[in-house]
C-alpha positions as CSV (number, residue, x, y, z in Angstrom):
1,M,26.6,11.6,-4.7
2,T,23.5,10.3,-6.5
3,E,20.5,12.6,-6.6
4,T,17.4,11.0,-5.1
5,T,14.6,10.5,-7.7
6,T,11.3,11.6,-6.2
7,F,7.8,11.1,-7.5
8,D,4.3,12.3,-6.6
9,L,2.2,9.8,-4.5
10,G,-0.9,12.0,-5.1
11,P,-2.3,10.3,-8.2
12,Q,-2.2,6.8,-6.5
13,A,-3.6,8.2,-3.2
14,R,-6.5,9.7,-5.2
15,I,-7.1,6.4,-6.9
16,V,-7.3,4.6,-3.5
17,A,-9.6,7.3,-2.2
18,R,-12.0,6.8,-5.1
19,L,-12.0,3.0,-4.5
20,A,-12.9,3.7,-0.9
21,E,-15.6,6.0,-1.9
22,G,-17.0,3.4,-4.2
23,T,-17.1,0.7,-1.4
24,P,-20.6,0.2,-0.1
25,D,-21.2,-0.4,3.6
26,A,-22.7,-3.8,2.7
27,M,-19.3,-5.0,1.5
28,L,-17.3,-4.1,4.6
29,A,-17.3,-7.7,5.8
30,A,-16.4,-9.2,2.4
31,P,-13.2,-11.2,2.1
32,T,-10.1,-9.7,0.3
33,P,-7.0,-11.2,-1.3
34,C,-5.1,-10.1,1.8
35,P,-5.2,-13.1,4.1
36,D,-7.2,-12.6,7.3
37,Y,-8.4,-9.2,6.2
38,T,-11.9,-8.2,5.3
39,V,-12.7,-5.1,3.3
40,R,-13.1,-3.3,6.6
41,N,-9.7,-4.3,7.7
42,V,-8.0,-3.3,4.5
43,L,-9.7,0.2,4.7
44,G,-8.6,0.4,8.4
45,H,-5.0,-0.5,7.4
46,L,-5.0,2.1,4.6
47,A,-6.1,4.8,7.1
48,G,-3.4,3.7,9.6
49,L,-0.6,3.5,7.0
50,A,-1.5,6.9,5.5
51,V,-1.0,8.5,8.9
52,A,2.2,6.5,9.6
53,F,3.9,7.4,6.2
54,R,2.7,11.0,6.4
55,D,4.5,11.3,9.8
56,A,7.5,9.3,8.4
57,A,7.8,11.9,5.6
58,G,7.9,14.7,8.1
59,K,10.3,12.8,10.5
60,D,7.5,13.2,13.1
61,L,8.3,10.0,14.8
62,G,6.1,8.6,17.5
63,A,3.2,6.2,18.1
64,S,2.1,6.3,14.5
65,T,5.5,5.3,13.1
66,E,6.4,2.8,15.9
67,T,3.5,0.3,15.5
68,P,4.4,-2.8,13.4
69,P,1.8,-3.5,10.7
70,D,1.0,-6.9,12.0
71,D,0.7,-5.8,15.6
72,A,-3.1,-6.3,15.4
73,V,-5.8,-6.7,12.7
74,P,-6.8,-3.0,11.9
75,D,-10.3,-1.9,12.5
76,L,-12.2,0.9,10.8
77,P,-13.0,4.1,12.6
78,A,-16.6,5.3,12.5
79,D,-15.7,8.5,10.5
80,W,-13.6,6.6,7.9
81,R,-15.4,8.1,4.9
82,E,-14.2,11.5,5.9
83,L,-10.9,10.5,7.5
84,L,-9.5,8.2,4.8
85,P,-9.5,10.7,1.9
86,R,-8.1,13.4,4.2
87,V,-5.2,11.4,5.5
88,L,-4.4,10.1,2.0
89,D,-4.2,13.7,0.8
90,E,-2.0,14.5,3.7
91,L,0.3,11.6,2.9
92,A,0.8,12.7,-0.6
93,A,1.4,16.3,0.4
94,A,4.0,15.3,3.0
95,W,6.0,13.4,0.3
96,R,6.1,16.4,-2.0
97,D,8.7,18.0,0.4
98,P,12.1,17.0,-1.0
99,A,13.4,16.8,2.6
100,A,11.1,13.8,3.1
101,W,13.2,11.7,0.7
102,T,16.5,12.4,2.5
103,G,18.1,11.1,5.6
104,M,16.6,8.3,7.8
105,T,13.0,8.0,9.1
106,R,10.9,5.3,10.7
107,A,7.7,3.4,9.8
108,G,6.2,0.3,11.1
109,G,8.8,0.3,13.9
110,V,11.6,0.0,11.3
111,D,14.3,2.5,10.6
112,L,14.8,3.1,6.9
113,P,16.1,5.7,4.4
114,G,13.5,8.3,3.4
115,E,13.5,7.2,-0.3
116,I,12.9,3.6,0.7
117,A,10.0,4.7,3.0
118,A,8.5,6.4,0.0
119,A,8.8,3.2,-2.1
120,V,7.1,1.3,0.7
121,A,4.3,3.8,0.9
122,A,3.8,3.5,-2.9
123,D,3.8,-0.2,-2.6
124,E,1.2,-0.2,0.2
125,L,-1.1,2.0,-1.8
126,V,-0.7,0.0,-5.1
127,I,-1.1,-3.4,-3.6
128,H,-3.9,-2.6,-1.1
129,G,-5.6,-0.6,-3.8
130,W,-5.7,-3.8,-5.8
131,D,-6.9,-5.8,-2.7
132,L,-9.8,-3.3,-2.3
133,A,-10.7,-3.2,-6.0
134,R,-10.8,-7.0,-6.3
135,A,-12.8,-7.5,-3.2
136,T,-15.4,-4.9,-4.2
137,G,-15.5,-5.6,-7.9
138,Q,-14.2,-2.2,-9.0
139,D,-12.0,-1.4,-12.0
140,Y,-8.4,-0.7,-11.1
141,T,-5.7,1.0,-13.0
142,P,-2.9,2.1,-10.6
143,D,-0.8,5.2,-11.3
144,E,2.1,4.0,-13.5
145,T,4.8,5.7,-11.5
146,A,3.6,4.3,-8.2
147,L,3.2,0.9,-9.8
148,R,6.8,0.9,-11.1
149,A,8.1,1.9,-7.7
150,S,6.0,-0.8,-6.1
151,H,7.3,-3.5,-8.5
152,A,10.9,-2.5,-8.1
153,F,10.6,-2.5,-4.3
154,L,8.9,-6.0,-4.2
155,L,11.3,-7.4,-6.7
156,A,14.3,-6.3,-4.6
157,A,12.7,-7.6,-1.5
158,A,12.0,-11.0,-3.0
159,E,15.6,-11.2,-4.4
160,E,17.0,-10.2,-1.0
161,N,15.0,-12.9,0.8
162,D,16.4,-15.5,-1.7
163,R,13.9,-18.1,-0.6
164,G,11.0,-17.4,-3.0
165,G,9.2,-15.3,-0.4
166,G,8.0,-11.7,-0.7
167,I,7.4,-9.3,2.1
168,F,3.8,-10.3,2.4
169,G,4.1,-14.1,1.7
170,A,5.4,-16.6,-0.7
171,V,5.8,-15.2,-4.2
172,V,3.1,-16.4,-6.7
173,P,4.8,-17.2,-10.0
174,V,3.6,-15.0,-12.8
175,P,4.8,-15.1,-16.5
176,D,7.4,-12.6,-17.4
177,G,5.2,-11.2,-20.1
178,A,2.3,-10.6,-17.8
179,P,1.2,-7.0,-17.1
180,L,3.4,-5.2,-14.6
181,L,0.5,-5.0,-12.1
182,D,0.1,-8.8,-12.2
183,R,3.8,-9.2,-11.6
184,A,3.8,-6.9,-8.7
185,V,0.8,-8.6,-7.2
186,G,2.5,-12.0,-7.6
187,L,5.6,-10.7,-5.9
188,S,3.5,-9.5,-3.0
189,G,2.4,-13.1,-2.4
190,R,-1.1,-12.8,-4.0
191,D,-2.7,-14.6,-6.9
192,P,-3.4,-12.1,-9.7
193,G,-6.4,-14.2,-10.6
194,W,-8.1,-13.8,-7.3
195,R,-11.8,-12.9,-7.5
196,S,-14.3,-12.1,-4.8
197,P,-16.5,-15.1,-4.1
198,A,-19.4,-12.7,-4.3
199,A,-18.5,-11.8,-7.8
200,R,-18.3,-15.4,-9.1
């Protein structure tokens, strides 16, 4: 039996929390690299996924783990500046329990092994962290461990689809020698060169 390799989602969760803290209210309606999502929607999605994957880690299955991510465009609760960092901390803490990585769980209405759910959580934090940073003009260096988990997950998903499509959209070709973040972003269906119209 192969031992599951675990990692700490805390560093990447803290990076996302800092990006959210650095987002001014005036930019909430700005576009992002995520199609059909404004900054407000990306932040709302991050809040929702933090709760969903926190509960998935604890096998606390219910409404938070049943809702598909594309069920509706996420909105942002009024108390998001207090809520988001808290649920991101809770997400990271939940995945520090080795039991979270074992057995089956559920997230986004999909049953999946615990270790795959953790990889999905890392991917969500890495890619949507990039979305938020690019949309708001903030510097972004993701946690290396989370980035590697995200890239591996996206690469496997693209290869499994076998049609040039990632889980978020058609893969954007990126040179093999490009930085790992750019390669992950391309696999997610985003253009690594995307810049906010407001920053041009």
